[in-house]
C-alpha positions, 0 to 999 in steps of 0.5 A: 746201895748195891745190896738194896738194889739186889733185894729189890730185884729178888722181891720183884722176881719172887712176886713175878714167879709166885702164883699166889702173889700174881693172883693176889695182885692180879688187879695191879700186875700181870705176869707180863707187867711184872717182867717189864717191871723187872727189866726196867728195874735192872736197866735202871740199876745198870744205868745208875751204876754206869753213871756213878762209875763215869763220875767217880772213876774206880772208887765206887768199886774200890771203896765202900764209900763213894768218892773215898780213895779218889786221887785228886790230880796234881795241878801243874805248876805254872811259871808264875807260881815258880817265879812267885816262890823264887821271889818269896824264898830269896827275899827280893834277891832276884829283883835286886840282881835285875836292878844291879844289871840295870845299873851296870848297863847305865854305867856302860852307857854313861862311859860311852857318852860323848864329851860335853860341849865345854870339854875338848874331844880328847879322843880325836887321835888316840895315837897322838894323845898317848902320854900327852898332858896339857898341864905339863905343856902349859907349865913349860910355856909359862917357864919360857917368859914372864909375858905370854900371848896365846894366839891363833894364826887365823884370828884377826884380833890376834894379828892386831894385838901382835902388830900393836905390841911389835910396832910400839913396844920393846919388851925385856925379856921379850914376850913369847907368842904361842900359836894354839892352832899349831899345837899338836893337841889344840883343843886340850891345851886351849881348854886347860888354859881356859880353866887356868885363866878364866878366858876361853878366847884368843888372843889371851895375854898372860903376865906371870901366869895371870890373864890381863885380857885380850885385844880390846883390853890391851888396846884400851890401855895403849890408847890411854898410855897406861899399857907400859906401866901396867905390864911392869906392875903386873910383872912385879918389875920383872919385865921392862917395857920401853916405847919404840921410836917411830921412824919419820 
């Protein structure tokens, strides 16, 4: 393209400098017109070269073919590309690690949850709770006597049951009363008793480790005159119950 432009310039110059040519083409061109044409052609060629240089860079001068040898700028690697490449290379290992982390956090949160309403809060006093085992305490209580009454000093039904038995019956061996509200770990022990006997409230009368009821059940047997025989049967004759003589 540059060589063709140079040939065009030489032709124009030859036409403008040759008298014969000027005379031959006097109808179309004059000297002045030839010079103007020359300058216009040169400006056109220079503008064309500048335009090519601005669009193709230095490749126009470095390579015989326009556009050849031009280096394409490298596209910056975006963060999304890096993340995509990492996920494809590790076959989901990053996602799995994130899921594992969620599981760990969920496990920590589960451990921090408060105990449910049907379980005692065993963390009220950690110093008193060290070494405490409600199962051991429960077994020691059962070893005290065949008949055990779990009670509370502030429970009116517990007071009524204790009064009924004390005033009307003599137990041999005598029954043992355990006041749960005086125990060091009341909630833990009462919860364990409810699991073993199936009864969550007091009073709770046990014979040979089995719950025979509370105030209403024992009072009903007393009213029918069946309490004495019932307790002896429940204890496999290990307990003797005799009615007390009422003073006149």
